[in-house]
Every structure is written in structure tokens, then in C-alpha cells.
A tleap script that builds the chain and sets N, CA, C and O, in Angstrom:
source leaprc.protein.ff14SB
mol = sequence {
  NMET ALA LYS PHE PHE LYS LEU GLU VAL VAL
  VAL PRO GLU ARG GLU ILE PHE SER GLU GLU
  VAL SER PHE ILE THR VAL PRO GLY ALA ALA
  GLY GLU PHE GLY VAL LEU ALA ARG HIE GLU
  PRO PHE ILE SER ILE LEU LYS PRO GLY ALA
  PHE LEU VAL ALA GLN GLY GLU ALA ARG LYS
  PHE TYR PHE VAL SER GLY GLY PHE ILE GLU
  VAL THR PRO ALA SER THR THR VAL LEU ALA
  GLU GLU PHE GLU PRO VAL GLU GLU ILE ASN
  ALA GLU GLN GLU GLU LYS ALA ARG LYS LYS
  ALA LEU GLU LYS LEU ALA LYS SER LYS ASP
  PRO VAL GLU LYS ASP ALA ALA ARG ALA ILE
  LEU ALA ARG ALA GLN ALA ARG LEU ALA THR
  VAL LYS ILE ALA LYS GLY PRO SER CGLN
}
set mol.1.N position { 165.979 74.154 97.738 }
set mol.1.CA position { 166.103 72.685 97.467 }
set mol.1.C position { 165.018 71.987 98.395 }
set mol.1.O position { 164.857 72.328 99.567 }
set mol.2.N position { 164.302 71.006 97.789 }
set mol.2.CA position { 163.297 70.310 98.559 }
set mol.2.C position { 164.035 69.421 99.562 }
set mol.2.O position { 165.074 68.837 99.255 }
set mol.3.N position { 163.457 69.334 100.795 }
set mol.3.CA position { 164.080 68.501 101.830 }
set mol.3.C position { 163.245 67.357 102.096 }
set mol.3.O position { 163.708 66.433 102.766 }
set mol.4.N position { 161.989 67.309 101.620 }
set mol.4.CA position { 161.167 66.089 101.801 }
set mol.4.C position { 160.652 65.563 100.535 }
set mol.4.O position { 160.614 66.255 99.517 }
set mol.5.N position { 160.221 64.246 100.587 }
set mol.5.CA position { 159.634 63.654 99.442 }
set mol.5.C position { 158.498 62.616 99.962 }
set mol.5.O position { 158.479 62.211 101.124 }
set mol.6.N position { 157.676 62.279 99.105 }
set mol.6.CA position { 156.595 61.367 99.507 }
set mol.6.C position { 157.042 59.928 99.347 }
set mol.6.O position { 157.552 59.526 98.301 }
set mol.7.N position { 156.825 59.110 100.479 }
set mol.7.CA position { 157.146 57.765 100.508 }
set mol.7.C position { 155.783 57.075 100.582 }
set mol.7.O position { 154.916 57.385 101.399 }
set mol.8.N position { 155.669 56.153 99.700 }
set mol.8.CA position { 154.415 55.296 99.744 }
set mol.8.C position { 154.876 53.830 99.905 }
set mol.8.O position { 155.843 53.448 99.245 }
set mol.9.N position { 154.259 53.017 100.718 }
set mol.9.CA position { 154.627 51.631 100.845 }
set mol.9.C position { 153.311 50.882 100.738 }
set mol.9.O position { 152.329 51.098 101.447 }
set mol.10.N position { 153.405 49.943 99.734 }
set mol.10.CA position { 152.117 49.166 99.477 }
set mol.10.C position { 152.388 47.728 99.671 }
set mol.10.O position { 153.387 47.224 99.159 }
set mol.11.N position { 151.577 47.050 100.364 }
set mol.11.CA position { 151.652 45.571 100.607 }
set mol.11.C position { 150.366 44.986 99.931 }
set mol.11.O position { 149.452 45.757 99.639 }
set mol.12.N position { 150.272 43.688 99.683 }
set mol.12.CA position { 149.188 43.176 98.874 }
set mol.12.C position { 147.795 43.611 99.291 }
set mol.12.O position { 146.951 43.828 98.421 }
set mol.13.N position { 147.505 43.754 100.615 }
set mol.13.CA position { 146.289 44.030 101.177 }
set mol.13.C position { 145.890 45.616 100.946 }
set mol.13.O position { 144.743 45.975 100.682 }
set mol.14.N position { 146.917 46.431 101.074 }
set mol.14.CA position { 146.585 47.845 101.169 }
set mol.14.C position { 147.816 48.718 101.124 }
set mol.14.O position { 148.936 48.210 101.174 }
set mol.15.N position { 147.629 50.044 101.030 }
set mol.15.CA position { 148.674 50.984 101.162 }
set mol.15.C position { 148.928 51.068 102.739 }
set mol.15.O position { 148.006 51.276 103.528 }
set mol.16.N position { 150.222 50.894 103.120 }
set mol.16.CA position { 150.452 50.865 104.534 }
set mol.16.C position { 151.137 52.067 105.117 }
set mol.16.O position { 151.139 52.316 106.323 }
set mol.17.N position { 151.730 52.814 104.177 }
set mol.17.CA position { 152.535 54.051 104.632 }
set mol.17.C position { 152.448 55.009 103.497 }
set mol.17.O position { 152.680 54.633 102.347 }
set mol.18.N position { 152.100 56.312 103.800 }
set mol.18.CA position { 152.042 57.329 102.851 }
set mol.18.C position { 152.257 58.613 103.521 }
set mol.18.O position { 151.315 59.267 103.969 }
set mol.19.N position { 153.661 59.044 103.609 }
set mol.19.CA position { 153.979 60.239 104.298 }
set mol.19.C position { 155.229 60.947 103.764 }
set mol.19.O position { 156.038 60.373 103.034 }
set mol.20.N position { 155.344 62.162 104.143 }
set mol.20.CA position { 156.475 62.997 103.650 }
set mol.20.C position { 157.673 62.586 104.570 }
set mol.20.O position { 157.529 62.573 105.793 }
set mol.21.N position { 158.805 62.264 104.000 }
set mol.21.CA position { 160.022 61.843 104.678 }
set mol.21.C position { 161.187 62.649 104.192 }
set mol.21.O position { 161.144 63.213 103.098 }
set mol.22.N position { 162.287 62.715 105.030 }
set mol.22.CA position { 163.436 63.537 104.612 }
set mol.22.C position { 164.493 62.573 104.034 }
set mol.22.O position { 165.241 63.015 103.162 }
set mol.23.N position { 164.623 61.254 104.458 }
set mol.23.CA position { 165.420 60.314 103.786 }
set mol.23.C position { 165.093 58.876 104.176 }
set mol.23.O position { 164.439 58.657 105.196 }
set mol.24.N position { 165.529 57.893 103.392 }
set mol.24.CA position { 165.357 56.566 103.724 }
set mol.24.C position { 166.629 55.822 103.334 }
set mol.24.O position { 167.341 56.192 102.401 }
set mol.25.N position { 166.890 54.711 104.123 }
set mol.25.CA position { 167.908 53.775 103.721 }
set mol.25.C position { 167.171 52.417 103.576 }
set mol.25.O position { 166.295 52.068 104.367 }
set mol.26.N position { 167.559 51.704 102.565 }
set mol.26.CA position { 166.844 50.435 102.254 }
set mol.26.C position { 167.824 49.343 101.909 }
set mol.26.O position { 168.948 49.640 101.502 }
set mol.27.N position { 167.460 48.145 102.048 }
set mol.27.CA position { 168.279 46.961 101.664 }
set mol.27.C position { 168.086 46.614 100.210 }
set mol.27.O position { 167.189 45.829 99.901 }
set mol.28.N position { 168.870 47.148 99.304 }
set mol.28.CA position { 168.766 46.825 97.894 }
set mol.28.C position { 169.395 45.505 97.555 }
set mol.28.O position { 170.224 45.017 98.323 }
set mol.29.N position { 169.057 44.924 96.483 }
set mol.29.CA position { 169.593 43.683 96.121 }
set mol.29.C position { 171.126 43.774 95.860 }
set mol.29.O position { 171.807 42.762 96.029 }
set mol.30.N position { 171.695 44.935 95.456 }
set mol.30.CA position { 173.047 45.130 95.245 }
set mol.30.C position { 173.733 45.733 96.488 }
set mol.30.O position { 174.923 46.044 96.438 }
set mol.31.N position { 173.015 45.897 97.570 }
set mol.31.CA position { 173.459 46.504 98.763 }
set mol.31.C position { 172.599 47.642 99.205 }
set mol.31.O position { 171.729 48.120 98.477 }
set mol.32.N position { 172.870 48.084 100.460 }
set mol.32.CA position { 172.144 49.111 101.069 }
set mol.32.C position { 172.329 50.465 100.361 }
set mol.32.O position { 173.455 50.847 100.043 }
set mol.33.N position { 171.261 51.168 100.123 }
set mol.33.CA position { 171.347 52.561 99.633 }
set mol.33.C position { 170.418 53.534 100.239 }
set mol.33.O position { 169.404 53.140 100.816 }
set mol.34.N position { 170.710 54.777 100.137 }
set mol.34.CA position { 169.876 55.849 100.662 }
set mol.34.C position { 169.164 56.648 99.606 }
set mol.34.O position { 169.622 56.699 98.464 }
set mol.35.N position { 168.054 57.278 99.948 }
set mol.35.CA position { 167.348 58.138 99.034 }
set mol.35.C position { 167.002 59.423 99.715 }
set mol.35.O position { 166.450 59.425 100.815 }
set mol.36.N position { 167.323 60.524 99.067 }
set mol.36.CA position { 166.953 61.911 99.468 }
set mol.36.C position { 166.029 62.489 98.487 }
set mol.36.O position { 165.862 61.948 97.394 }
set mol.37.N position { 165.413 63.579 98.833 }
set mol.37.CA position { 164.521 64.321 97.897 }
set mol.37.C position { 165.334 64.688 96.674 }
set mol.37.O position { 166.536 64.940 96.764 }
set mol.38.N position { 164.712 64.715 95.602 }
set mol.38.CA position { 165.262 65.061 94.217 }
set mol.38.C position { 166.280 64.049 93.794 }
set mol.38.O position { 167.201 64.387 93.050 }
set mol.39.N position { 166.152 62.759 94.255 }
set mol.39.CA position { 167.022 61.683 93.867 }
set mol.39.C position { 166.864 61.420 92.366 }
set mol.39.O position { 165.788 61.707 91.843 }
set mol.40.N position { 167.833 60.909 91.652 }
set mol.40.CA position { 167.782 60.478 90.241 }
set mol.40.C position { 166.727 59.348 90.189 }
set mol.40.O position { 166.627 58.571 91.139 }
set mol.41.N position { 165.975 59.249 89.145 }
set mol.41.CA position { 164.963 58.127 89.026 }
set mol.41.C position { 165.680 56.781 88.784 }
set mol.41.O position { 166.632 56.684 88.010 }
set mol.42.N position { 165.176 55.753 89.485 }
set mol.42.CA position { 165.614 54.337 89.280 }
set mol.42.C position { 164.619 53.442 89.830 }
set mol.42.O position { 163.724 53.869 90.560 }
set mol.43.N position { 164.743 52.082 89.479 }
set mol.43.CA position { 163.995 51.001 89.926 }
set mol.43.C position { 164.956 50.049 90.502 }
set mol.43.O position { 166.052 49.904 89.961 }
set mol.44.N position { 164.592 49.307 91.687 }
set mol.44.CA position { 165.520 48.320 92.249 }
set mol.44.C position { 164.753 47.260 92.850 }
set mol.44.O position { 163.584 47.435 93.191 }
set mol.45.N position { 165.362 46.166 92.994 }
set mol.45.CA position { 164.804 44.981 93.834 }
set mol.45.C position { 165.310 45.176 95.249 }
set mol.45.O position { 166.462 45.546 95.472 }
set mol.46.N position { 164.406 44.914 96.221 }
set mol.46.CA position { 164.773 44.986 97.618 }
set mol.46.C position { 165.052 43.579 98.125 }
set mol.46.O position { 164.443 42.642 97.608 }
set mol.47.N position { 165.883 43.376 99.051 }
set mol.47.CA position { 165.939 42.167 99.669 }
set mol.47.C position { 165.402 42.349 101.131 }
set mol.47.O position { 165.233 43.477 101.596 }
set mol.48.N position { 165.138 41.211 101.841 }
set mol.48.CA position { 164.712 41.388 103.181 }
set mol.48.C position { 165.714 42.041 104.137 }
set mol.48.O position { 166.907 41.735 104.150 }
set mol.49.N position { 165.137 42.993 104.967 }
set mol.49.CA position { 166.075 43.563 105.932 }
set mol.49.C position { 165.555 44.868 106.528 }
set mol.49.O position { 164.365 45.177 106.488 }
set mol.50.N position { 166.485 45.597 107.068 }
set mol.50.CA position { 166.149 46.874 107.786 }
set mol.50.C position { 165.883 48.040 106.795 }
set mol.50.O position { 166.646 48.277 105.858 }
set mol.51.N position { 164.766 48.750 107.051 }
set mol.51.CA position { 164.338 49.889 106.181 }
set mol.51.C position { 164.221 51.086 107.102 }
set mol.51.O position { 163.284 51.127 107.900 }
set mol.52.N position { 165.115 52.064 107.041 }
set mol.52.CA position { 165.062 53.215 107.998 }
set mol.52.C position { 164.298 54.414 107.270 }
set mol.52.O position { 164.580 54.774 106.127 }
set mol.53.N position { 163.362 54.958 108.008 }
set mol.53.CA position { 162.663 56.184 107.568 }
set mol.53.C position { 162.915 57.265 108.499 }
set mol.53.O position { 162.719 57.170 109.710 }
set mol.54.N position { 163.361 58.313 107.898 }
set mol.54.CA position { 163.738 59.601 108.684 }
set mol.54.C position { 162.687 60.618 108.203 }
set mol.54.O position { 162.344 60.759 107.030 }
set mol.55.N position { 162.215 61.317 109.271 }
set mol.55.CA position { 161.214 62.367 109.123 }
set mol.55.C position { 161.778 63.507 109.922 }
set mol.55.O position { 161.427 63.675 111.090 }
set mol.56.N position { 162.619 64.274 109.342 }
set mol.56.CA position { 163.350 65.275 110.122 }
set mol.56.C position { 164.246 64.681 111.062 }
set mol.56.O position { 165.117 63.927 110.627 }
set mol.57.N position { 164.155 64.924 112.372 }
set mol.57.CA position { 165.097 64.296 113.382 }
set mol.57.C position { 164.552 62.970 113.842 }
set mol.57.O position { 165.304 62.229 114.475 }
set mol.58.N position { 163.314 62.600 113.583 }
set mol.58.CA position { 162.775 61.370 113.983 }
set mol.58.C position { 163.152 60.246 113.060 }
set mol.58.O position { 163.108 60.384 111.838 }
set mol.59.N position { 163.537 59.092 113.671 }
set mol.59.CA position { 163.973 57.909 112.844 }
set mol.59.C position { 163.203 56.735 113.251 }
set mol.59.O position { 162.959 56.577 114.447 }
set mol.60.N position { 162.782 55.866 112.346 }
set mol.60.CA position { 162.012 54.749 112.675 }
set mol.60.C position { 162.441 53.563 111.735 }
set mol.60.O position { 162.520 53.720 110.516 }
set mol.61.N position { 162.700 52.430 112.325 }
set mol.61.CA position { 163.115 51.247 111.542 }
set mol.61.C position { 161.896 50.347 111.356 }
set mol.61.O position { 161.004 50.210 112.194 }
set mol.62.N position { 161.960 49.724 110.115 }
set mol.62.CA position { 160.877 48.747 109.716 }
set mol.62.C position { 161.594 47.563 109.181 }
set mol.62.O position { 162.759 47.636 108.791 }
set mol.63.N position { 160.881 46.452 109.163 }
set mol.63.CA position { 161.411 45.252 108.480 }
set mol.63.C position { 160.621 45.188 107.088 }
set mol.63.O position { 159.391 45.205 107.048 }
set mol.64.N position { 161.343 45.121 106.080 }
set mol.64.CA position { 160.784 44.959 104.723 }
set mol.64.C position { 161.174 43.603 104.211 }
set mol.64.O position { 162.329 43.194 104.328 }
set mol.65.N position { 160.169 42.866 103.614 }
set mol.65.CA position { 160.367 41.437 103.244 }
set mol.65.C position { 161.097 41.277 101.971 }
set mol.65.O position { 161.422 40.155 101.582 }
set mol.66.N position { 161.378 42.375 101.285 }
set mol.66.CA position { 161.929 42.458 99.948 }
set mol.66.C position { 160.784 43.008 99.128 }
set mol.66.O position { 159.753 43.449 99.637 }
set mol.67.N position { 161.019 42.958 97.859 }
set mol.67.CA position { 159.997 43.587 96.948 }
set mol.67.C position { 160.741 44.579 95.906 }
set mol.67.O position { 161.868 44.312 95.489 }
set mol.68.N position { 160.129 45.586 95.566 }
set mol.68.CA position { 160.567 46.516 94.601 }
set mol.68.C position { 160.434 47.927 95.099 }
set mol.68.O position { 159.617 48.199 95.979 }
set mol.69.N position { 161.256 48.875 94.531 }
set mol.69.CA position { 161.257 50.253 94.965 }
set mol.69.C position { 161.448 51.084 93.623 }
set mol.69.O position { 162.294 50.794 92.777 }
set mol.70.N position { 160.644 52.053 93.534 }
set mol.70.CA position { 160.675 53.056 92.407 }
set mol.70.C position { 160.941 54.374 92.958 }
set mol.70.O position { 160.170 54.838 93.797 }
set mol.71.N position { 161.984 55.032 92.555 }
set mol.71.CA position { 162.427 56.351 93.062 }
set mol.71.C position { 162.352 57.295 91.905 }
set mol.71.O position { 162.814 57.024 90.796 }
set mol.72.N position { 161.700 58.511 92.236 }
set mol.72.CA position { 161.643 59.571 91.312 }
set mol.72.C position { 162.111 60.811 92.126 }
set mol.72.O position { 162.257 60.697 93.343 }
set mol.73.N position { 162.345 61.966 91.510 }
set mol.73.CA position { 162.797 63.167 92.267 }
set mol.73.C position { 161.855 63.540 93.353 }
set mol.73.O position { 162.262 64.038 94.403 }
set mol.74.N position { 160.470 63.283 93.089 }
set mol.74.CA position { 159.468 63.825 94.015 }
set mol.74.C position { 158.911 62.751 94.992 }
set mol.74.O position { 158.382 63.061 96.059 }
set mol.75.N position { 159.055 61.529 94.585 }
set mol.75.CA position { 158.385 60.481 95.439 }
set mol.75.C position { 159.107 59.077 95.211 }
set mol.75.O position { 159.778 58.788 94.220 }
set mol.76.N position { 158.873 58.335 96.205 }
set mol.76.CA position { 159.318 56.901 96.140 }
set mol.76.C position { 158.273 55.920 96.476 }
set mol.76.O position { 157.568 56.111 97.467 }
set mol.77.N position { 158.121 54.917 95.751 }
set mol.77.CA position { 157.093 53.957 96.002 }
set mol.77.C position { 157.752 52.582 96.295 }
set mol.77.O position { 158.668 52.194 95.570 }
set mol.78.N position { 157.318 51.846 97.324 }
set mol.78.CA position { 157.777 50.565 97.671 }
set mol.78.C position { 156.612 49.534 97.526 }
set mol.78.O position { 155.502 49.768 98.004 }
set mol.79.N position { 156.900 48.404 96.859 }
set mol.79.CA position { 155.850 47.302 96.787 }
set mol.79.C position { 156.494 46.129 97.498 }
set mol.79.O position { 157.530 45.633 97.055 }
set mol.80.N position { 155.918 45.690 98.561 }
set mol.80.CA position { 156.488 44.575 99.416 }
set mol.80.C position { 155.469 43.713 99.867 }
set mol.80.O position { 154.293 44.075 99.911 }
set mol.81.N position { 155.893 42.479 100.239 }
set mol.81.CA position { 154.872 41.525 100.907 }
set mol.81.C position { 154.638 41.949 102.292 }
set mol.81.O position { 153.494 41.926 102.747 }
set mol.82.N position { 155.691 42.354 103.030 }
set mol.82.CA position { 155.619 42.837 104.448 }
set mol.82.C position { 156.389 44.081 104.676 }
set mol.82.O position { 157.478 44.286 104.140 }
set mol.83.N position { 155.810 44.901 105.473 }
set mol.83.CA position { 156.490 46.145 105.907 }
set mol.83.C position { 155.991 46.374 107.337 }
set mol.83.O position { 154.857 46.788 107.577 }
set mol.84.N position { 156.895 46.082 108.267 }
set mol.84.CA position { 156.426 46.050 109.730 }
set mol.84.C position { 157.400 46.852 110.632 }
set mol.84.O position { 158.619 46.745 110.501 }
set mol.85.N position { 156.803 47.683 111.579 }
set mol.85.CA position { 157.639 48.401 112.452 }
set mol.85.C position { 158.446 47.451 113.299 }
set mol.85.O position { 157.927 46.432 113.757 }
set mol.86.N position { 159.775 47.783 113.527 }
set mol.86.CA position { 160.622 46.819 114.165 }
set mol.86.C position { 160.092 46.503 115.655 }
set mol.86.O position { 160.280 45.392 116.151 }
set mol.87.N position { 159.441 47.503 116.325 }
set mol.87.CA position { 158.973 47.218 117.625 }
set mol.87.C position { 157.839 46.127 117.631 }
set mol.87.O position { 157.493 45.663 118.718 }
set mol.88.N position { 157.278 45.721 116.531 }
set mol.88.CA position { 156.375 44.693 116.540 }
set mol.88.C position { 156.972 43.274 116.286 }
set mol.88.O position { 156.275 42.259 116.276 }
set mol.89.N position { 158.251 43.285 116.094 }
set mol.89.CA position { 158.999 41.997 115.828 }
set mol.89.C position { 159.308 41.415 117.282 }
set mol.89.O position { 159.840 42.072 118.178 }
set mol.90.N position { 158.890 40.067 117.387 }
set mol.90.CA position { 159.182 39.418 118.652 }
set mol.90.C position { 160.504 38.547 118.508 }
set mol.90.O position { 160.509 37.459 117.933 }
set mol.91.N position { 161.540 39.086 119.042 }
set mol.91.CA position { 162.842 38.560 118.785 }
set mol.91.C position { 162.996 37.122 119.341 }
set mol.91.O position { 163.732 36.302 118.793 }
set mol.92.N position { 162.236 36.838 120.505 }
set mol.92.CA position { 162.309 35.514 120.979 }
set mol.92.C position { 161.696 34.482 120.088 }
set mol.92.O position { 162.195 33.374 119.888 }
set mol.93.N position { 160.564 34.926 119.558 }
set mol.93.CA position { 159.848 34.047 118.637 }
set mol.93.C position { 160.589 33.809 117.274 }
set mol.93.O position { 160.509 32.731 116.685 }
set mol.94.N position { 161.312 34.871 116.807 }
set mol.94.CA position { 162.122 34.774 115.621 }
set mol.94.C position { 163.309 33.850 115.910 }
set mol.94.O position { 163.701 33.098 115.017 }
set mol.95.N position { 163.877 33.867 117.063 }
set mol.95.CA position { 164.964 32.971 117.455 }
set mol.95.C position { 164.481 31.573 117.498 }
set mol.95.O position { 165.196 30.688 117.027 }
set mol.96.N position { 163.271 31.281 118.050 }
set mol.96.CA position { 162.756 29.973 118.053 }
set mol.96.C position { 162.538 29.395 116.644 }
set mol.96.O position { 162.796 28.228 116.350 }
set mol.97.N position { 162.030 30.335 115.780 }
set mol.97.CA position { 161.813 29.908 114.320 }
set mol.97.C position { 163.167 29.582 113.625 }
set mol.97.O position { 163.275 28.606 112.883 }
set mol.98.N position { 164.195 30.431 113.892 }
set mol.98.CA position { 165.483 30.183 113.347 }
set mol.98.C position { 166.097 28.808 113.797 }
set mol.98.O position { 166.642 28.046 112.999 }
set mol.99.N position { 165.964 28.552 115.145 }
set mol.99.CA position { 166.472 27.288 115.665 }
set mol.99.C position { 165.726 26.099 115.090 }
set mol.99.O position { 166.347 25.093 114.747 }
set mol.100.N position { 164.409 26.188 114.977 }
set mol.100.CA position { 163.614 25.133 114.400 }
set mol.100.C position { 163.876 24.829 112.951 }
set mol.100.O position { 163.808 23.684 112.504 }
set mol.101.N position { 164.189 25.923 112.201 }
set mol.101.CA position { 164.478 25.764 110.755 }
set mol.101.C position { 165.863 25.165 110.626 }
set mol.101.O position { 166.075 24.397 109.688 }
set mol.102.N position { 166.782 25.440 111.451 }
set mol.102.CA position { 168.168 24.833 111.457 }
set mol.102.C position { 168.036 23.274 111.744 }
set mol.102.O position { 168.689 22.445 111.111 }
set mol.103.N position { 167.161 22.953 112.723 }
set mol.103.CA position { 167.037 21.531 113.015 }
set mol.103.C position { 166.416 20.851 111.904 }
set mol.103.O position { 166.822 19.744 111.553 }
set mol.104.N position { 165.402 21.472 111.291 }
set mol.104.CA position { 164.713 20.814 110.057 }
set mol.104.C position { 165.672 20.657 108.983 }
set mol.104.O position { 165.642 19.621 108.317 }
set mol.105.N position { 166.538 21.585 108.733 }
set mol.105.CA position { 167.534 21.572 107.591 }
set mol.105.C position { 168.532 20.349 107.942 }
set mol.105.O position { 168.931 19.614 107.038 }
set mol.106.N position { 168.884 20.177 109.157 }
set mol.106.CA position { 169.871 19.127 109.557 }
set mol.106.C position { 169.226 17.715 109.438 }
set mol.106.O position { 169.912 16.772 109.044 }
set mol.107.N position { 167.969 17.561 109.759 }
set mol.107.CA position { 167.257 16.265 109.782 }
set mol.107.C position { 166.598 15.918 108.528 }
set mol.107.O position { 166.509 14.720 108.260 }
set mol.108.N position { 166.132 16.764 107.735 }
set mol.108.CA position { 165.242 16.422 106.682 }
set mol.108.C position { 166.043 16.013 105.455 }
set mol.108.O position { 167.103 16.571 105.170 }
set mol.109.N position { 165.488 14.976 104.699 }
set mol.109.CA position { 166.129 14.485 103.497 }
set mol.109.C position { 165.296 15.002 102.282 }
set mol.109.O position { 165.790 14.986 101.154 }
set mol.110.N position { 164.068 15.448 102.506 }
set mol.110.CA position { 163.163 15.936 101.466 }
set mol.110.C position { 163.533 17.278 100.944 }
set mol.110.O position { 163.558 18.195 101.764 }
set mol.111.N position { 163.806 17.516 99.787 }
set mol.111.CA position { 164.258 18.736 99.169 }
set mol.111.C position { 163.180 19.865 99.387 }
set mol.111.O position { 163.527 21.010 99.675 }
set mol.112.N position { 161.913 19.515 99.244 }
set mol.112.CA position { 160.855 20.555 99.446 }
set mol.112.C position { 160.866 20.992 100.875 }
set mol.112.O position { 160.745 22.195 101.102 }
set mol.113.N position { 160.998 20.148 101.863 }
set mol.113.CA position { 161.023 20.534 103.248 }
set mol.113.C position { 162.330 21.334 103.530 }
set mol.113.O position { 162.325 22.282 104.315 }
set mol.114.N position { 163.394 20.948 102.900 }
set mol.114.CA position { 164.687 21.793 103.123 }
set mol.114.C position { 164.574 23.152 102.537 }
set mol.114.O position { 165.149 24.109 103.056 }
set mol.115.N position { 163.792 23.267 101.384 }
set mol.115.CA position { 163.593 24.609 100.785 }
set mol.115.C position { 162.717 25.455 101.698 }
set mol.115.O position { 163.003 26.631 101.923 }
set mol.116.N position { 161.675 24.874 102.212 }
set mol.116.CA position { 160.739 25.548 103.140 }
set mol.116.C position { 161.572 26.052 104.452 }
set mol.116.O position { 161.484 27.194 104.904 }
set mol.117.N position { 162.324 25.106 104.944 }
set mol.117.CA position { 163.208 25.543 106.142 }
set mol.117.C position { 164.080 26.564 105.812 }
set mol.117.O position { 164.254 27.464 106.633 }
set mol.118.N position { 164.755 26.581 104.567 }
set mol.118.CA position { 165.646 27.654 104.246 }
set mol.118.C position { 164.977 28.991 104.159 }
set mol.118.O position { 165.544 30.009 104.557 }
set mol.119.N position { 163.696 28.997 103.606 }
set mol.119.CA position { 162.981 30.268 103.571 }
set mol.119.C position { 162.714 30.706 104.915 }
set mol.119.O position { 162.940 31.887 105.179 }
set mol.120.N position { 162.218 29.853 105.904 }
set mol.120.CA position { 161.911 30.221 107.228 }
set mol.120.C position { 163.181 30.809 107.975 }
set mol.120.O position { 163.152 31.796 108.709 }
set mol.121.N position { 164.248 30.082 107.688 }
set mol.121.CA position { 165.546 30.489 108.285 }
set mol.121.C position { 165.917 31.877 107.858 }
set mol.121.O position { 166.211 32.741 108.685 }
set mol.122.N position { 165.903 32.091 106.548 }
set mol.122.CA position { 166.272 33.364 105.974 }
set mol.122.C position { 165.409 34.532 106.503 }
set mol.122.O position { 165.919 35.605 106.827 }
set mol.123.N position { 164.114 34.289 106.578 }
set mol.123.CA position { 163.167 35.348 107.012 }
set mol.123.C position { 163.528 35.718 108.529 }
set mol.123.O position { 163.699 36.875 108.915 }
set mol.124.N position { 163.620 34.578 109.336 }
set mol.124.CA position { 163.977 34.821 110.796 }
set mol.124.C position { 165.261 35.536 110.995 }
set mol.124.O position { 165.338 36.410 111.859 }
set mol.125.N position { 166.299 35.212 110.231 }
set mol.125.CA position { 167.590 35.923 110.375 }
set mol.125.C position { 167.469 37.330 109.943 }
set mol.125.O position { 167.999 38.189 110.648 }
set mol.126.N position { 166.848 37.667 108.891 }
set mol.126.CA position { 166.593 39.036 108.503 }
set mol.126.C position { 165.874 39.839 109.447 }
set mol.126.O position { 166.192 41.008 109.666 }
set mol.127.N position { 164.871 39.235 110.044 }
set mol.127.CA position { 164.053 39.936 111.072 }
set mol.127.C position { 164.859 40.171 112.405 }
set mol.127.O position { 164.688 41.183 113.084 }
set mol.128.N position { 165.720 39.203 112.727 }
set mol.128.CA position { 166.627 39.365 113.889 }
set mol.128.C position { 167.686 40.382 113.664 }
set mol.128.O position { 168.024 41.149 114.566 }
set mol.129.N position { 168.237 40.405 112.431 }
set mol.129.CA position { 169.169 41.438 112.100 }
set mol.129.C position { 168.622 42.806 112.076 }
set mol.129.O position { 169.335 43.733 112.459 }
set mol.130.N position { 167.388 43.023 111.650 }
set mol.130.CA position { 166.699 44.226 111.649 }
set mol.130.C position { 166.547 44.806 113.156 }
set mol.130.O position { 166.738 45.986 113.449 }
set mol.131.N position { 166.197 43.857 114.000 }
set mol.131.CA position { 166.036 44.281 115.424 }
set mol.131.C position { 167.349 44.678 115.968 }
set mol.131.O position { 167.393 45.624 116.754 }
set mol.132.N position { 168.477 44.017 115.611 }
set mol.132.CA position { 169.753 44.341 116.136 }
set mol.132.C position { 170.224 45.710 115.551 }
set mol.132.O position { 170.797 46.525 116.274 }
set mol.133.N position { 169.983 45.942 114.285 }
set mol.133.CA position { 170.321 47.216 113.629 }
set mol.133.C position { 169.563 48.372 114.331 }
set mol.133.O position { 170.146 49.418 114.615 }
set mol.134.N position { 168.235 48.160 114.608 }
set mol.134.CA position { 167.464 49.239 115.266 }
set mol.134.C position { 167.959 49.504 116.623 }
set mol.134.O position { 167.975 50.669 117.019 }
set mol.135.N position { 168.369 48.537 117.390 }
set mol.135.CA position { 168.942 48.818 118.729 }
set mol.135.C position { 170.245 49.533 118.846 }
set mol.135.O position { 170.585 50.064 119.903 }
set mol.136.N position { 170.999 49.553 117.737 }
set mol.136.CA position { 172.190 50.285 117.585 }
set mol.136.C position { 173.443 49.437 117.972 }
set mol.136.O position { 173.305 48.284 118.381 }
set mol.137.N position { 174.550 49.968 117.852 }
set mol.137.CA position { 175.910 49.328 118.107 }
set mol.137.C position { 176.080 48.944 119.543 }
set mol.137.O position { 176.817 47.994 119.810 }
set mol.138.N position { 175.473 49.588 120.469 }
set mol.138.CA position { 175.795 49.230 121.871 }
set mol.138.C position { 174.974 48.111 122.442 }
set mol.138.O position { 175.127 47.751 123.609 }
set mol.139.N position { 174.095 47.551 121.624 }
set mol.139.CA position { 173.196 46.525 122.070 }
set mol.139.C position { 173.796 45.089 121.743 }
set mol.139.O position { 173.171 44.074 122.049 }
savepdb mol mol.pdb
quit
């Protein structure tokens, strides 16, 4: 039985990841799910959140901004706006963005400004949650 499969992640500018992996867990629109080699084919929408890539014993977390995933028995392809290693996320900066968005939501009367603030808030919260997940339950 195959233990690895090809994972390809593409962002608008380029292919960002193309390696053999043993499993992944991803934030699907209907909930988190995992993929192993020889998985049944399907396509799903991804929501922003933590994306775990396992290569044997090595584990690495990424932030995925959402997008789409196509799974086949031999490979998995992800199309996303952002796919970033968790260690590149600045938690302090994200917390500032979260607080600023909350202030903007509380003060603004303009629906367009409120929508922009909600988008910034959701992104900051998803990035902070990804950092927390990557640190594990003891953090």
C-alpha cells in the first residue's frame, strides 16, 4: 500500500509547494478533514485556517487563506490565495490587526468599511488560531 502521495499547492503567482507527503489535515468548508495516500477522489472548498503537512515523522503547519482542494488516489492539489508557514506569522501584528478591526466595526456606520473590517478581523483571527494550533495544547 502506498504511504505517500504528491501534494501540490498553487497560489496566484506560482506553485509554492510540490512534495511527497504522508498525510495532511485541512480546514474544509464543512469541517476539518484528513487525506492519506489512495484517498477517494473529491473536490472541496477550503476555509481559512491551519493546514498540517506530515512527511513521515516530520510535521509542519501552514496558514491557508481558503481556496479549493482536489484529491485523487495519487495526488492532491490545493489552489489558494495564501499558503504560509506558521513560523512566518507575526502573532503580535495579527493581534493589532484584530483589535483595529474590532474598533473599526464598533465605530463605523459605513457598510463598506464594516465589510472590510470584518474581512480583516476574520483573517487575523484565522491566522492567530493557526499559530495557537501549531503551538499545541500546552501553550
